[in-house]
C-alpha angles and dihedrals in degrees: 000000000000113000116244112245121219112265094349107152113207123191113285118251116263120266120264084248097051128110110252113198095216089051092047089056090057092052099259115130125195129193120246118268117264117231113267117238110238115228119214133187126231090281094053096253120138115257117224122209127215139188109208123219141142128256098257096047092042090068092057096038094051092043091056091061090217123064116196142137084266099072125164093229117071099195098058120119098237122186108222138177128188089270091055129264113022118265117179127199092207141029131302123280123225092240090052091051090054091050091052094048095046091202095310114116093199088062091074115174122262127191113215106204112218139184117262090247089072092063092054098045117106122235084033110240135162113216132188092263092050094062116099095179148295125281126203137190096230140007089246091059090046091053092047090054094047096049094049101103118206129167097224097055138033107219090205093063097095129046112257133203140172117239109167092179092067092065135068099032121159128253144069120304115274094203138039128229113247110202128178100023117235115264092243093051095042090052093052090050091047095049092046089051095047096044094045087054091049093051091048089054091052090051089050091050092049093050096051099034117046091185089069098048098096089046090053092049092049091048092053106037097060096215092122094046095105090051095052116116129204093278100062140052135200135186093276094051091047092053092048093048096050095044095048096041126225096326120189107273132165112278092244090067110084101173099087094045097047094044094046093045093051091045091049092054111107099192096304119154128254097275096056089047092052089049091050091053091048092046094050088050091050091052089059093050117111111255108303094344117141126258111272111270091236094056092042090052091047091052091049091051092046093051093047090051095055090047089052097243094117128041111216118233142137090302088073102024108043120126091260134105112357106009090182096053090046090048089050090051089056093040090054096058097037126069100177134043093238089055097053094039088065087073087069091063101052126102091262101032130201118257118262092238093048091050092045093055090044089055092055091046091051090055092043093056093046105039126194098270094055094044117103119252090244087063092047106038098082092054104037099129091044096047093046093049091048094052092047092051091046092052092049091047095048092047100046098025086222126156099023115255090256090059100052096087127046121203123190136168131211112203125194129167092267106022142046120203123195118197124192117189143161131197091354093308120119109225097178139003115187123181122194129185115239117237103238112210110201116224123226096274092048091051090050094053092041088056089051093051090050094048093050092048103249114157111222116217104178141331115286128241095263137037115288094019132119133183107232136180108250095178138348088272103039140051123191136187114243115206119186110215135181140208107192107310092338116102125200137166129241118199120200128192117194121204123238118256093244095053115102112217129211120251120272095254092053092048092054091050093049095052098048096103119087128249098044098124090196123072132175117258132167132219132223090278091055094250113149118225138163116254132195123185117201131176090224137356113275123239123238096291093044089047091056088054094049091046091050091050090046092056089048092050094048088053090054089051102046125083109219117234114249115242112238113243121222113238111225112231113235118228112248 
């Protein structure tokens, strides 16, 4: 890794609301960062804010992308104040450094400089976009931090500097060390971490596989929650299951067992995960009764798949029967979204709903904290924002889980745009072109255009209309009209925006002679255009005549630009 230089200030990371080009390419759109309010003391000097931690815990805290008192690791030494995680408006005191180190020299203190907004947020959280940089006591400690490689965090992500004067100040500690975290707070942090990873996997799937976008939207918006049966899950169901724990439910309902089993997985391989699903089903069995046949068959297939005896395809992964068990089967064997999405491309593909639930489960079993930095780096603002929103929603239960994500569609005649957002932030915006299936009449006229040699540019503004190239210089819109059983064609030429037209009276005078074919008209908005009504479309020779007459008509309508005359300078 690159050595950290003393007092070198690198560009600060983008805000969790900034547009990241690598993210934009993947279809994830972020809002622009709002200006940060500067805080000054009584003397007018800018006040800096810091979150204190030690070297060992900093790697985990920064790798989570969201620092809060609800952290998914119980054993961490977390500096807290009554408002939440500790944020200091001055340097670190000697007594505070000792509390952070807890007698271990290798746990030297670090000050994470944050934006003022982090101190005002409730519940107090520090996201990726809040971090200004990392501050160390000595260059040696800065180097030790930089050269400590971990998979979950890249130590060169944030700018680093050495400011010895910010350490070793006098006074009593202004925060306490919370370790271990309480069960309730740890559980909120763990659920937020896992669900955020699951949502990120859903967005990845939607970006790469258009066939799954509707299923992803339905999974997140919560509108179908009341209609879900025991064989499916959605975002709302997953939140309720993980917060309430593995409650006693009838054996026919697999949602609680599958979700809890995947969320309990701490990086275990496929076999332990299969065993966990079976164990949880067995615990719900009535005294001594056998495992349900459906679950037993699922476990047999899953074990045969990981042994290579069965090749997974649509026979096992279609959107039929138990979607949740089939999604779990796919989620067991896949560890990444790109791996499970390949099942959509085989001869017998997996179902979109099954693949969507599998994507959520893949994120659920991995979590953000345990994901590699390579997997996280293209989505840092998004993931940090998701986790912060999830922490807030799980703590306050407001809004309801069915209100966290907003899904909207924008429909036009040719495109359909799906927008997924949360808390005013657009997480994904996907636009698809609609497949326009011509009716019999359209097909008849399209064949006529083709036979007569008309080159179609794009669809027209109204049904049964097309923009065609009449000549190398001009394109016109051809609209096929009818009066009873009689059909005729109307050609329309629209002037360019930079073309200046003659006044109406002058146009009327110019078009008084016969045989023009083209005549000026105006639409409801007052836009003037040239119109030509024909009983039928002309062939090649007729088209040449119409094109020649169009050029002549355009010339009559356009006011030629006056050439600027050079003013001769007079000699003094």
